[in-house]
gemmi code that builds the backbone of each chain (N, CA, C; Angstrom):
import gemmi

chains = {
    "A": [
        ("MET", (-56.816, -31.302, -52.482), (-56.931, -32.724, -52.820), (-57.128, -32.879, -54.317)),
        ("ILE", (-56.266, -33.625, -54.930), (-56.369, -33.814, -56.374), (-57.165, -35.086, -56.652)),
        ("ASP", (-58.194, -34.914, -57.461), (-58.996, -36.097, -57.830), (-58.197, -37.000, -58.755)),
        ("SER", (-58.369, -38.280, -58.562), (-57.688, -39.206, -59.473), (-58.354, -39.137, -60.852)),
        ("ILE", (-57.570, -39.325, -61.876), (-58.106, -39.234, -63.233), (-58.692, -40.586, -63.619)),
        ("SER", (-59.976, -40.575, -63.857), (-60.613, -41.829, -64.267), (-61.083, -41.694, -65.708)),
        ("PRO", (-61.066, -42.753, -66.493), (-61.503, -42.687, -67.879), (-62.947, -42.211, -68.000)),
        ("GLU", (-63.790, -42.615, -67.014), (-65.204, -42.200, -67.066), (-65.301, -40.685, -66.999)),
        ("LEU", (-64.495, -40.103, -66.063), (-64.530, -38.650, -65.860), (-64.067, -37.927, -67.128)),
        ("MET", (-62.990, -38.432, -67.709), (-62.461, -37.792, -68.910), (-63.463, -37.851, -70.047)),
        ("LEU", (-64.127, -38.994, -70.169), (-65.135, -39.142, -71.232), (-66.256, -38.136, -71.027)),
        ("LYS", (-66.625, -37.974, -69.738), (-67.674, -37.013, -69.419), (-67.258, -35.610, -69.840)),
        ("GLN", (-65.988, -35.275, -69.562), (-65.495, -33.940, -69.900), (-65.493, -33.745, -71.410)),
        ("ILE", (-65.066, -34.756, -72.132), (-65.065, -34.651, -73.589), (-66.496, -34.460, -74.097)),
        ("GLU", (-67.405, -35.184, -73.455), (-68.832, -35.060, -73.802), (-69.285, -33.617, -73.621)),
        ("GLN", (-68.776, -33.009, -72.534), (-69.147, -31.617, -72.258), (-68.619, -30.675, -73.337)),
        ("PHE", (-67.452, -30.955, -73.846), (-66.832, -30.041, -74.805), (-67.360, -30.245, -76.216)),
        ("LYS", (-67.948, -31.383, -76.441), (-68.397, -31.743, -77.780), (-69.182, -30.637, -78.502)),
        ("PRO", (-70.204, -30.076, -77.834), (-71.015, -29.104, -78.582), (-70.220, -27.879, -78.999)),
        ("GLU", (-69.035, -27.638, -78.362), (-68.297, -26.415, -78.685), (-67.384, -26.584, -79.879)),
        ("ILE", (-67.179, -27.802, -80.329), (-66.355, -27.992, -81.514), (-67.264, -27.891, -82.739)),
        ("PRO", (-67.009, -26.951, -83.614), (-67.897, -26.774, -84.766), (-67.924, -28.054, -85.601)),
        ("GLY", (-69.079, -28.423, -86.046), (-69.204, -29.625, -86.866), (-69.393, -30.882, -86.049)),
        ("VAL", (-69.075, -30.823, -84.757), (-69.282, -31.971, -83.890), (-70.439, -31.643, -82.967)),
        ("GLY", (-71.447, -32.478, -82.929), (-72.576, -32.241, -82.054), (-73.373, -31.020, -82.467)),
        ("ALA", (-74.076, -30.453, -81.500), (-74.919, -29.294, -81.798), (-74.067, -28.042, -81.939)),
        ("ASN", (-74.690, -26.941, -82.374), (-73.972, -25.672, -82.495), (-73.521, -25.176, -81.126)),
        ("ALA", (-72.354, -24.561, -81.094), (-71.806, -24.071, -79.835), (-72.675, -22.936, -79.303)),
        ("PRO", (-72.898, -22.924, -77.985), (-73.637, -21.783, -77.434), (-72.819, -20.504, -77.579)),
        ("ASP", (-73.509, -19.412, -77.904), (-72.808, -18.163, -78.225), (-72.063, -17.581, -77.032)),
        ("GLY", (-72.617, -17.753, -75.819), (-72.040, -17.120, -74.628), (-70.572, -17.470, -74.423)),
        ("MET", (-70.274, -18.754, -74.486), (-68.918, -19.247, -74.261), (-67.950, -18.663, -75.285)),
        ("ASP", (-68.366, -18.709, -76.523), (-67.560, -18.219, -77.642), (-67.226, -16.739, -77.429)),
        ("GLU", (-68.268, -15.983, -77.104), (-68.144, -14.543, -76.929), (-67.184, -14.223, -75.777)),
        ("ASP", (-67.304, -14.986, -74.675), (-66.475, -14.766, -73.503), (-65.002, -14.907, -73.836)),
        ("PHE", (-64.692, -15.997, -74.537), (-63.295, -16.240, -74.844), (-62.739, -15.152, -75.756)),
        ("LYS", (-63.579, -14.723, -76.683), (-63.173, -13.651, -77.593), (-62.833, -12.389, -76.804)),
        ("LYS", (-63.687, -12.125, -75.811), (-63.477, -10.948, -74.971), (-62.154, -11.044, -74.224)),
        ("VAL", (-61.906, -12.219, -73.640), (-60.673, -12.419, -72.868), (-59.452, -12.212, -73.749)),
        ("LEU", (-59.522, -12.775, -74.954), (-58.388, -12.680, -75.878), (-58.170, -11.233, -76.315)),
        ("THR", (-59.280, -10.548, -76.600), (-59.177, -9.143, -77.009), (-58.579, -8.302, -75.894)),
        ("LYS", (-58.996, -8.594, -74.654), (-58.480, -7.849, -73.509), (-56.977, -8.093, -73.357)),
        ("LEU", (-56.590, -9.347, -73.519), (-55.167, -9.686, -73.410), (-54.354, -8.925, -74.459)),
        ("ILE", (-54.866, -8.934, -75.690), (-54.138, -8.259, -76.770), (-54.035, -6.766, -76.496)),
        ("SER", (-55.134, -6.178, -76.000), (-55.086, -4.733, -75.753), (-54.153, -4.416, -74.586)),
        ("GLU", (-54.065, -5.341, -73.615), (-53.137, -5.107, -72.500), (-51.679, -5.202, -72.956)),
        ("VAL", (-51.417, -6.148, -73.826), (-50.069, -6.267, -74.391), (-49.731, -5.002, -75.177)),
        ("ASP", (-50.709, -4.543, -75.930), (-50.530, -3.312, -76.708), (-50.250, -2.132, -75.785)),
        ("GLN", (-51.018, -2.094, -74.675), (-50.848, -1.000, -73.708), (-49.448, -1.016, -73.108)),
        ("SER", (-48.944, -2.227, -72.787), (-47.610, -2.288, -72.171), (-46.535, -1.855, -73.161)),
        ("GLN", (-46.776, -2.111, -74.458), (-45.829, -1.628, -75.476), (-45.857, -0.112, -75.553)),
        ("LYS", (-47.080, 0.444, -75.451), (-47.210, 1.904, -75.492), (-46.557, 2.545, -74.270)),
        ("ASP", (-46.752, 1.884, -73.101), (-46.120, 2.372, -71.869), (-44.603, 2.444, -72.031)),
        ("ALA", (-44.048, 1.363, -72.588), (-42.598, 1.315, -72.795), (-42.163, 2.447, -73.723)),
        ("ASP", (-42.959, 2.678, -74.748), (-42.669, 3.736, -75.711), (-42.653, 5.105, -75.045)),
        ("VAL", (-43.677, 5.343, -74.214), (-43.808, 6.637, -73.535), (-42.624, 6.867, -72.598)),
        ("SER", (-42.249, 5.814, -71.829), (-41.158, 6.016, -70.869), (-39.826, 6.198, -71.594)),
        ("LEU", (-39.696, 5.561, -72.742), (-38.475, 5.752, -73.533), (-38.381, 7.192, -74.038)),
        ("GLN", (-39.534, 7.715, -74.462), (-39.568, 9.118, -74.911), (-39.242, 10.061, -73.766)),
        ("GLN", (-39.790, 9.736, -72.569), (-39.517, 10.586, -71.401), (-38.030, 10.607, -71.076)),
        ("LEU", (-37.395, 9.436, -71.204), (-35.954, 9.365, -70.939), (-35.185, 10.201, -71.953)),
        ("ALA", (-35.615, 10.102, -73.206), (-34.929, 10.837, -74.266), (-35.085, 12.347, -74.084)),
        ("LYS", (-36.260, 12.759, -73.563), (-36.502, 14.186, -73.351), (-35.882, 14.682, -72.051)),
        ("GLY", (-35.372, 13.760, -71.236), (-34.799, 14.156, -69.961), (-35.827, 14.385, -68.882)),
        ("GLU", (-37.043, 13.852, -69.052), (-38.080, 14.035, -68.036), (-37.940, 13.027, -66.901)),
        ("THR", (-37.235, 11.946, -67.165), (-37.002, 10.962, -66.102), (-35.539, 10.537, -66.107)),
        ("ASN", (-35.049, 10.175, -64.922), (-33.663, 9.725, -64.813), (-33.578, 8.224, -64.610)),
        ("SER", (-34.744, 7.627, -64.441), (-34.763, 6.235, -64.024), (-34.605, 5.312, -65.240)),
        ("ILE", (-33.355, 4.906, -65.490), (-33.095, 4.033, -66.647), (-33.795, 2.702, -66.447)),
        ("GLN", (-33.718, 2.196, -65.183), (-34.244, 0.854, -64.956), (-35.745, 0.801, -65.194)),
        ("ASP", (-36.432, 1.926, -64.966), (-37.869, 1.977, -65.216), (-38.161, 1.732, -66.692)),
        ("VAL", (-37.384, 2.395, -67.532), (-37.571, 2.264, -68.973), (-37.269, 0.831, -69.416)),
        ("VAL", (-36.125, 0.326, -68.946), (-35.720, -1.031, -69.349), (-36.718, -2.060, -68.843)),
        ("LEU", (-37.188, -1.859, -67.598), (-38.153, -2.805, -67.040), (-39.451, -2.801, -67.825)),
        ("LYS", (-39.876, -1.612, -68.234), (-41.122, -1.541, -69.009), (-40.945, -2.217, -70.351)),
        ("MET", (-39.758, -2.042, -70.955), (-39.497, -2.710, -72.232), (-39.499, -4.222, -72.050)),
        ("GLU", (-38.888, -4.684, -70.940), (-38.867, -6.126, -70.663), (-40.284, -6.652, -70.440)),
        ("GLU", (-41.056, -5.860, -69.690), (-42.448, -6.235, -69.409), (-43.219, -6.383, -70.725)),
        ("ALA", (-43.007, -5.421, -71.608), (-43.682, -5.472, -72.907), (-43.237, -6.700, -73.691)),
        ("ASP", (-41.937, -6.979, -73.633), (-41.376, -8.126, -74.354), (-41.961, -9.436, -73.838)),
        ("VAL", (-41.960, -9.571, -72.499), (-42.444, -10.817, -71.893), (-43.933, -11.008, -72.177)),
        ("SER", (-44.715, -9.907, -72.061), (-46.154, -10.063, -72.293), (-46.446, -10.363, -73.764)),
        ("PHE", (-45.637, -9.793, -74.647), (-45.813, -10.112, -76.072), (-45.508, -11.582, -76.333)),
        ("LYS", (-44.434, -12.056, -75.695), (-44.078, -13.470, -75.856), (-45.194, -14.377, -75.359)),
        ("MET", (-45.803, -13.959, -74.234), (-46.887, -14.771, -73.697), (-48.050, -14.821, -74.676)),
        ("MET", (-48.370, -13.653, -75.260), (-49.468, -13.606, -76.228), (-49.165, -14.519, -77.411)),
        ("LEU", (-47.913, -14.472, -77.843), (-47.484, -15.300, -78.979), (-47.634, -16.784, -78.657)),
        ("GLU", (-47.243, -17.149, -77.422), (-47.346, -18.553, -77.016), (-48.796, -19.006, -77.010)),
        ("ILE", (-49.672, -18.136, -76.500), (-51.098, -18.485, -76.449), (-51.644, -18.669, -77.867)),
        ("ARG", (-51.259, -17.764, -78.743), (-51.707, -17.846, -80.133), (-51.199, -19.140, -80.776)),
        ("ASN", (-49.904, -19.464, -80.536), (-49.342, -20.687, -81.101), (-50.080, -21.915, -80.601)),
        ("LYS", (-50.387, -21.896, -79.297), (-51.078, -23.037, -78.690), (-52.463, -23.187, -79.318)),
        ("LEU", (-53.150, -22.071, -79.498), (-54.493, -22.105, -80.085), (-54.444, -22.658, -81.497)),
        ("LEU", (-53.493, -22.134, -82.275), (-53.375, -22.580, -83.671), (-53.040, -24.066, -83.740)),
        ("GLN", (-52.180, -24.471, -82.807), (-51.779, -25.880, -82.772), (-53.000, -26.760, -82.493)),
        ("ALA", (-53.795, -26.342, -81.510), (-55.001, -27.103, -81.176), (-55.954, -27.149, -82.364)),
        ("TYR", (-56.093, -26.008, -83.028), (-56.988, -25.922, -84.190), (-56.529, -26.873, -85.293)),
        ("LYS", (-55.214, -26.869, -85.548), (-54.666, -27.727, -86.600), (-54.869, -29.197, -86.283)),
        ("GLU", (-54.698, -29.525, -84.994), (-54.891, -30.926, -84.614), (-56.342, -31.346, -84.821)),
        ("LEU", (-57.249, -30.421, -84.538), (-58.680, -30.732, -84.736), (-58.961, -30.939, -86.210)),
        ("ILE", (-58.391, -30.060, -87.048), (-58.616, -30.148, -88.482), (-58.084, -31.480, -89.014)),
        ("SER", (-56.863, -31.836, -88.567), (-56.294, -33.070, -89.079), (-57.025, -34.292, -88.546)),
        ("ALA", (-57.682, -34.136, -87.396), (-58.464, -35.249, -86.853), (-59.689, -35.525, -87.720)),
        ("GLN", (-60.208, -34.479, -88.345), (-61.409, -34.641, -89.175), (-61.077, -35.204, -90.541)),
        ("ALA", (-59.854, -34.954, -91.008), (-59.501, -35.349, -92.373), (-59.403, -36.888, -92.488)),
    ],
    "B": [
        ("MET", (-49.914, -0.267, -64.088), (-49.633, -1.172, -65.216), (-50.691, -2.259, -65.278)),
        ("ALA", (-51.045, -2.471, -66.399), (-52.147, -3.422, -66.585), (-51.688, -4.852, -66.357)),
        ("ILE", (-50.631, -5.212, -67.021), (-50.215, -6.609, -66.988), (-48.818, -6.696, -66.362)),
        ("GLU", (-48.709, -7.507, -65.308), (-47.421, -7.600, -64.618), (-46.950, -9.038, -64.614)),
        ("LEU", (-45.962, -9.316, -65.431), (-45.488, -10.689, -65.569), (-44.154, -10.897, -64.869)),
        ("ILE", (-43.367, -9.834, -64.735), (-42.064, -9.974, -64.083), (-42.258, -9.769, -62.591)),
        ("PRO", (-41.998, -10.825, -61.785), (-42.227, -10.658, -60.357), (-41.236, -9.664, -59.745)),
        ("ALA", (-41.713, -8.903, -58.780), (-40.873, -8.003, -57.982), (-40.194, -6.912, -58.803)),
        ("ALA", (-40.715, -6.608, -59.979), (-40.085, -5.578, -60.810), (-40.104, -4.222, -60.110)),
        ("ALA", (-41.241, -3.887, -59.510), (-41.365, -2.574, -58.864), (-40.469, -2.487, -57.626)),
        ("ILE", (-40.389, -3.608, -56.897), (-39.570, -3.620, -55.672), (-38.096, -3.414, -56.028)),
        ("SER", (-37.620, -4.195, -57.004), (-36.215, -4.075, -57.383), (-35.938, -2.702, -57.976)),
        ("SER", (-36.921, -2.161, -58.679), (-36.758, -0.829, -59.251), (-36.573, 0.216, -58.149)),
        ("SER", (-37.342, 0.076, -57.063), (-37.194, 1.031, -55.956), (-35.811, 0.895, -55.312)),
        ("ALA", (-35.320, -0.358, -55.251), (-33.989, -0.578, -54.682), (-32.919, 0.063, -55.556)),
        ("LEU", (-33.089, -0.053, -56.874), (-32.115, 0.565, -57.788), (-32.128, 2.082, -57.628)),
        ("ASP", (-33.330, 2.647, -57.474), (-33.433, 4.096, -57.263), (-32.695, 4.514, -55.991)),
        ("ALA", (-32.906, 3.716, -54.924), (-32.282, 4.050, -53.640), (-30.758, 3.968, -53.733)),
        ("GLU", (-30.271, 2.905, -54.372), (-28.813, 2.746, -54.482), (-28.202, 3.829, -55.361)),
        ("ARG", (-28.970, 4.236, -56.349), (-28.528, 5.308, -57.225), (-28.372, 6.617, -56.454)),
        ("ALA", (-29.357, 6.881, -55.585), (-29.297, 8.090, -54.759), (-28.126, 8.016, -53.791)),
        ("ARG", (-27.880, 6.801, -53.262), (-26.748, 6.612, -52.352), (-25.430, 6.904, -53.064)),
        ("MET", (-25.361, 6.453, -54.313), (-24.175, 6.703, -55.129), (-23.990, 8.202, -55.342)),
        ("GLU", (-25.096, 8.910, -55.546), (-25.017, 10.355, -55.760), (-24.519, 11.065, -54.501)),
        ("ILE", (-24.975, 10.571, -53.344), (-24.517, 11.166, -52.083), (-23.016, 10.938, -51.908)),
        ("THR", (-22.575, 9.707, -52.206), (-21.138, 9.410, -52.121), (-20.354, 10.309, -53.065)),
        ("ALA", (-20.885, 10.490, -54.257), (-20.213, 11.351, -55.236), (-20.114, 12.770, -54.703)),
        ("ASN", (-21.207, 13.232, -54.081), (-21.210, 14.589, -53.534), (-20.208, 14.733, -52.387)),
        ("ASN", (-20.136, 13.688, -51.542), (-19.155, 13.711, -50.450), (-17.739, 13.773, -50.998)),
        ("LEU", (-17.475, 12.930, -52.004), (-16.124, 12.899, -52.570), (-15.782, 14.209, -53.261)),
        ("ALA", (-16.790, 14.822, -53.880), (-16.547, 16.072, -54.597), (-16.228, 17.214, -53.643)),
        ("ASN", (-16.728, 17.081, -52.407), (-16.581, 18.184, -51.461), (-15.487, 17.968, -50.418)),
        ("VAL", (-14.554, 17.085, -50.707), (-13.491, 16.812, -49.739), (-12.712, 18.088, -49.413)),
        ("GLN", (-12.515, 18.944, -50.408), (-11.697, 20.142, -50.216), (-12.518, 21.410, -49.966)),
        ("SER", (-13.844, 21.267, -49.847), (-14.676, 22.463, -49.718), (-14.506, 23.114, -48.355)),
        ("THR", (-14.344, 24.425, -48.368), (-14.271, 25.160, -47.105), (-15.344, 26.236, -47.123)),
        ("GLY", (-15.566, 26.845, -45.974), (-16.565, 27.907, -45.927), (-16.162, 28.971, -44.924)),
        ("LYS", (-16.821, 30.123, -45.009), (-16.515, 31.228, -44.089), (-17.092, 30.944, -42.706)),
        ("ASN", (-16.501, 31.508, -41.686), (-16.989, 31.475, -40.312), (-17.267, 30.061, -39.808)),
        ("GLY", (-16.398, 29.140, -40.170), (-16.554, 27.782, -39.661), (-17.717, 27.016, -40.257)),
        ("GLN", (-18.440, 27.621, -41.206), (-19.523, 26.902, -41.883), (-18.904, 26.008, -42.953)),
        ("VAL", (-18.835, 24.739, -42.647), (-18.173, 23.832, -43.571), (-19.107, 22.667, -43.909)),
        ("TYR", (-18.948, 22.176, -45.118), (-19.776, 21.039, -45.551), (-19.519, 19.860, -44.643)),
        ("SER", (-20.588, 19.196, -44.213), (-20.350, 17.964, -43.460), (-20.878, 16.785, -44.271)),
        ("ARG", (-20.215, 15.688, -44.061), (-20.494, 14.467, -44.808), (-21.968, 14.096, -44.671)),
        ("ARG", (-22.587, 13.689, -45.791), (-23.991, 13.287, -45.761), (-24.092, 11.765, -45.743)),
        ("ILE", (-25.099, 11.284, -45.000), (-25.329, 9.835, -44.914), (-26.767, 9.549, -45.345)),
        ("PRO", (-26.963, 8.575, -46.233), (-28.335, 8.204, -46.598), (-28.958, 7.327, -45.514)),
        ("VAL", (-30.257, 7.511, -45.293), (-30.997, 6.645, -44.365), (-32.071, 5.932, -45.169)),
        ("PHE", (-31.973, 4.610, -45.242), (-32.936, 3.823, -46.009), (-34.060, 3.350, -45.100)),
        ("GLU", (-35.215, 3.139, -45.720), (-36.362, 2.664, -44.954), (-37.180, 1.721, -45.812)),
        ("ALA", (-37.703, 0.661, -45.183), (-38.574, -0.272, -45.909), (-39.904, 0.406, -46.204)),
        ("VAL", (-40.476, 0.094, -47.385), (-41.754, 0.681, -47.782), (-42.830, -0.398, -47.721)),
        ("TYR", (-43.949, -0.061, -47.104), (-45.104, -0.957, -47.096), (-46.240, -0.259, -47.813)),
        ("SER", (-46.995, -1.042, -48.581), (-48.080, -0.393, -49.315), (-49.221, 0.001, -48.388)),
        ("GLU", (-49.292, -0.612, -47.201), (-50.288, -0.193, -46.219), (-49.591, 0.112, -44.908)),
        ("GLN", (-50.243, 0.919, -44.088), (-49.600, 1.328, -42.842), (-49.626, 0.228, -41.792)),
        ("PHE", (-50.714, -0.580, -41.807), (-50.871, -1.582, -40.738), (-50.787, -2.979, -41.312)),
        ("GLY", (-50.321, -3.891, -40.479), (-50.246, -5.289, -40.886), (-49.206, -5.489, -41.957)),
        ("HIS", (-47.949, -5.623, -41.566), (-46.854, -5.676, -42.523), (-46.560, -7.080, -43.038)),
        ("ASP", (-47.441, -8.044, -42.746), (-47.072, -9.426, -43.013), (-47.341, -9.892, -44.434)),
        ("GLY", (-48.397, -9.382, -45.051), (-48.780, -9.880, -46.373), (-47.733, -9.559, -47.431)),
        ("ILE", (-47.597, -10.461, -48.396), (-46.601, -10.264, -49.450), (-46.964, -9.050, -50.302)),
        ("GLN", (-48.259, -8.742, -50.404), (-48.689, -7.586, -51.205), (-48.303, -6.279, -50.533)),
        ("ASN", (-48.005, -6.373, -49.228), (-47.700, -5.151, -48.489), (-46.256, -4.722, -48.630)),
        ("LEU", (-45.403, -5.642, -49.044), (-43.985, -5.318, -49.134), (-43.736, -4.584, -50.443)),
        ("ALA", (-43.345, -3.335, -50.342), (-43.258, -2.512, -51.554), (-41.876, -1.905, -51.737)),
        ("GLY", (-40.841, -2.620, -51.310), (-39.491, -2.176, -51.621), (-38.879, -1.262, -50.575)),
        ("VAL", (-38.043, -0.361, -51.050), (-37.238, 0.461, -50.156), (-37.266, 1.897, -50.668)),
        ("LYS", (-37.032, 2.829, -49.768), (-36.872, 4.215, -50.216), (-35.840, 4.913, -49.352)),
        ("MET", (-35.301, 5.992, -49.872), (-34.389, 6.774, -49.067), (-35.230, 7.720, -48.232)),
        ("LYS", (-35.240, 7.453, -46.918), (-36.120, 8.203, -46.033), (-35.559, 9.597, -45.796)),
        ("ASP", (-34.253, 9.654, -45.642), (-33.662, 10.903, -45.193), (-32.193, 10.968, -45.594)),
        ("ILE", (-31.686, 12.180, -45.658), (-30.249, 12.374, -45.814), (-29.807, 13.180, -44.613)),
        ("VAL", (-28.949, 12.576, -43.784), (-28.549, 13.283, -42.565), (-27.073, 13.657, -42.650)),
        ("ALA", (-26.711, 14.658, -41.857), (-25.317, 15.095, -41.821), (-24.556, 14.261, -40.798)),
        ("ASP", (-23.339, 13.928, -41.136), (-22.460, 13.203, -40.222), (-22.095, 14.131, -39.071)),
        ("PRO", (-22.387, 13.728, -37.807), (-22.162, 14.665, -36.687), (-20.704, 14.819, -36.269)),
        ("ARG", (-19.807, 14.088, -36.894), (-18.389, 14.196, -36.478), (-17.845, 15.618, -36.718)),
        ("GLN", (-16.877, 15.993, -35.881), (-16.296, 17.336, -35.970), (-15.544, 17.518, -37.288)),
        ("PRO", (-15.551, 18.738, -37.835), (-14.770, 18.966, -39.050), (-13.270, 18.847, -38.773)),
        ("LEU", (-12.517, 18.480, -39.795), (-11.062, 18.384, -39.655), (-10.473, 19.796, -39.662)),
        ("GLU", (-9.338, 19.932, -39.056), (-8.706, 21.259, -39.067), (-7.308, 21.167, -39.662)),
        ("LEU", (-6.976, 22.211, -40.415), (-5.718, 22.202, -41.149), (-5.068, 23.577, -40.959)),
        ("TYR", (-3.796, 23.586, -40.662), (-3.127, 24.885, -40.481), (-2.740, 25.440, -41.843)),
        ("ALA", (-3.425, 26.539, -42.261), (-3.130, 27.173, -43.544), (-3.508, 28.643, -43.445)),
        ("PRO", (-2.647, 29.458, -42.832), (-2.989, 30.868, -42.588), (-3.191, 31.681, -43.867)),
        ("TYR", (-2.649, 31.200, -44.986), (-2.795, 31.910, -46.264), (-4.171, 31.708, -46.889)),
        ("HIS", (-4.930, 30.746, -46.369), (-6.210, 30.380, -46.981), (-7.279, 31.421, -46.659)),
        ("PRO", (-8.078, 31.839, -47.640), (-9.109, 32.857, -47.359), (-10.130, 32.430, -46.305)),
        ("SER", (-10.332, 31.127, -46.117), (-11.307, 30.675, -45.127), (-10.668, 30.433, -43.762)),
        ("ALA", (-9.389, 30.756, -43.622), (-8.699, 30.462, -42.374), (-9.160, 31.388, -41.248)),
        ("ASP", (-9.096, 30.870, -40.033), (-9.418, 31.669, -38.856), (-8.347, 32.759, -38.699)),
        ("GLN", (-8.791, 34.003, -38.454), (-7.858, 35.131, -38.400), (-6.805, 34.970, -37.317)),
        ("LYS", (-7.225, 34.434, -36.137), (-6.298, 34.355, -35.003), (-5.401, 33.126, -35.078)),
        ("THR", (-6.037, 31.978, -35.301), (-5.264, 30.729, -35.199), (-4.664, 30.277, -36.521)),
        ("GLY", (-5.208, 30.719, -37.630), (-4.716, 30.290, -38.936), (-5.165, 28.890, -39.314)),
        ("MET", (-6.159, 28.377, -38.594), (-6.644, 27.034, -38.899), (-7.815, 27.100, -39.883)),
        ("VAL", (-7.831, 26.177, -40.841), (-8.947, 26.083, -41.798), (-9.753, 24.838, -41.463)),
        ("LYS", (-11.055, 25.011, -41.401), (-11.908, 23.839, -41.150), (-12.185, 23.127, -42.466)),
        ("MET", (-11.927, 21.833, -42.473), (-12.166, 21.011, -43.669), (-13.296, 20.035, -43.369)),
        ("PRO", (-14.045, 19.621, -44.403), (-15.154, 18.674, -44.174), (-14.671, 17.371, -43.542)),
        ("ASN", (-15.548, 16.769, -42.739), (-15.196, 15.538, -42.030), (-15.346, 14.303, -42.935)),
        ("ILE", (-14.719, 14.378, -44.102), (-14.864, 13.306, -45.085), (-13.543, 12.572, -45.232)),
        ("SER", (-13.615, 11.252, -45.165), (-12.435, 10.446, -45.450), (-12.630, 9.796, -46.815)),
        ("PRO", (-11.761, 10.137, -47.776), (-11.939, 9.551, -49.126), (-11.960, 8.029, -49.108)),
        ("ILE", (-11.199, 7.431, -48.185), (-11.156, 5.967, -48.115), (-12.533, 5.416, -47.759)),
        ("GLU", (-13.129, 6.053, -46.741), (-14.465, 5.654, -46.307), (-15.457, 5.754, -47.469)),
        ("GLU", (-15.351, 6.853, -48.209), (-16.273, 7.071, -49.319), (-16.085, 6.031, -50.415)),
        ("MET", (-14.833, 5.671, -50.681), (-14.570, 4.656, -51.704), (-15.184, 3.320, -51.318)),
        ("VAL", (-15.021, 2.971, -50.032), (-15.609, 1.711, -49.545), (-17.122, 1.752, -49.700)),
        ("ASP", (-17.725, 2.890, -49.362), (-19.167, 3.056, -49.481), (-19.610, 2.939, -50.934)),
        ("MET", (-18.771, 3.494, -51.814), (-19.086, 3.448, -53.245), (-19.089, 2.004, -53.747)),
        ("ILE", (-18.081, 1.238, -53.308), (-18.019, -0.167, -53.723), (-19.245, -0.917, -53.204)),
        ("ALA", (-19.609, -0.641, -51.938), (-20.778, -1.309, -51.360), (-22.039, -0.961, -52.145)),
        ("ALA", (-22.173, 0.320, -52.523), (-23.356, 0.742, -53.279), (-23.393, 0.060, -54.640)),
        ("THR", (-22.224, -0.033, -55.280), (-22.151, -0.690, -56.595), (-22.565, -2.151, -56.493)),
        ("ARG", (-22.054, -2.835, -55.466), (-22.382, -4.256, -55.295), (-23.869, -4.433, -55.000)),
        ("ALA", (-24.417, -3.530, -54.180), (-25.844, -3.621, -53.856), (-26.679, -3.400, -55.116)),
        ("TYR", (-26.252, -2.458, -55.935), (-26.964, -2.190, -57.197), (-26.938, -3.431, -58.072)),
        ("GLU", (-25.747, -4.035, -58.168), (-25.607, -5.238, -58.998), (-26.461, -6.385, -58.470)),
        ("ALA", (-26.519, -6.507, -57.137), (-27.335, -7.577, -56.547), (-28.791, -7.412, -56.951)),
        ("ASN", (-29.289, -6.160, -56.895), (-30.682, -5.924, -57.261), (-30.911, -6.115, -58.751)),
        ("LEU", (-29.879, -5.792, -59.535), (-29.985, -6.033, -60.982), (-30.119, -7.520, -61.262)),
        ("SER", (-29.357, -8.342, -60.507), (-29.465, -9.774, -60.802), (-30.806, -10.331, -60.339)),
        ("VAL", (-31.407, -9.710, -59.333), (-32.772, -10.124, -58.955), (-33.718, -9.890, -60.135)),
        ("ILE", (-33.584, -8.707, -60.757), (-34.446, -8.392, -61.902), (-34.206, -9.378, -63.036)),
        ("LYS", (-32.947, -9.667, -63.270), (-32.598, -10.577, -64.360), (-33.211, -11.961, -64.142)),
        ("GLN", (-33.040, -12.459, -62.915), (-33.593, -13.776, -62.604), (-35.111, -13.770, -62.710)),
        ("SER", (-35.742, -12.686, -62.237), (-37.209, -12.593, -62.307), (-37.668, -12.648, -63.747)),
        ("ARG", (-36.950, -11.900, -64.604), (-37.311, -11.880, -66.028), (-37.151, -13.274, -66.612)),
        ("ASP", (-36.049, -13.936, -66.228), (-35.787, -15.274, -66.758), (-36.848, -16.279, -66.338)),
        ("ILE", (-37.280, -16.215, -65.062), (-38.277, -17.207, -64.657), (-39.611, -16.931, -65.330)),
        ("ALA", (-39.926, -15.645, -65.556), (-41.168, -15.326, -66.281), (-41.081, -15.865, -67.708)),
        ("ASP", (-39.932, -15.663, -68.322), (-39.690, -16.131, -69.682), (-39.830, -17.651, -69.775)),
        ("LYS", (-39.202, -18.328, -68.802), (-39.211, -19.791, -68.814), (-40.618, -20.327, -68.594)),
        ("THR", (-41.371, -19.660, -67.710), (-42.726, -20.123, -67.438), (-43.605, -19.982, -68.671)),
        ("ILE", (-43.400, -18.879, -69.390), (-44.220, -18.643, -70.572), (-43.950, -19.690, -71.644)),
        ("THR", (-42.679, -20.066, -71.786), (-42.336, -21.033, -72.835), (-42.474, -22.481, -72.359)),
        ("LEU", (-43.154, -22.649, -71.219), (-43.339, -23.989, -70.656), (-44.080, -24.911, -71.631)),
        ("GLY", (-45.065, -24.335, -72.332), (-45.909, -25.173, -73.184), (-45.254, -25.572, -74.495)),
        ("ARG", (-44.061, -25.037, -74.724), (-43.412, -25.311, -76.003), (-42.786, -26.710, -76.010)),
        ("GLN", (-42.877, -27.380, -77.146), (-42.269, -28.724, -77.193), (-40.799, -28.650, -77.577)),
    ],
}
model = gemmi.Model(1)
for chain_id, residues in chains.items():
    chain = gemmi.Chain(chain_id)
    for i, (resn, *xyz) in enumerate(residues, 1):
        res = gemmi.Residue()
        res.name, res.seqid = resn, gemmi.SeqId(i, " ")
        for name, pos in zip(("N", "CA", "C"), xyz):
            atom = gemmi.Atom()
            atom.name, atom.element = name, gemmi.Element(name[0])
            atom.pos, atom.b_iso = gemmi.Position(*pos), 0.0
            res.add_atom(atom)
        chain.add_residue(res)
    model.add_chain(chain)
structure = gemmi.Structure()
structure.add_model(model)
structure.setup_entities()
């Protein structure tokens, strides 16, 4: 069941987020900040890992240790797609940050 | 793998492996059309047997349980070997002069090869579409 969007509810949500925007309201609680940092770091390391995986399987193919071409190509695609996702997330974050900055100016 | 964004990548990969093995069997059958052996020991046509793979033994219904396909077995075609009258042949029977040839029909093998190629291509397009939908979903937020 999807709740209907009411202006009161949205205002409440904005009120909730207020302390997390630096310079607006009180200082952001450290826990939330730290959590997001952790999630982002984990995502980046996973993307890095998938690139390394692709690299390793490509080397295995070159050495003749594996015959499975599709495995190598799939891993490269996986690395490509996950990198693109990371890039999109970064772009979205930067975009949000820029909008906040321009809102203050 | 830590991060899996392309749906069904592992499943389609197993299908490609299976079709590849099927192609190798067809190649081996075609290569051995003329093979003969001593004392009636002759190569017989090989047939691949495919089997569905489940990640668990019980309860095959969940989507997580479906894990693609594998080549379960390679069996010999039970049909009788062909016989050819060639008394000059070193593998020929001393009395009758008949040579036993493998029970392989090149036409049959060619048809099988085409089927394997088409099946491989079908699985390739599954991978392609999966990659595309992952790509499209990721770029959803873009203006």
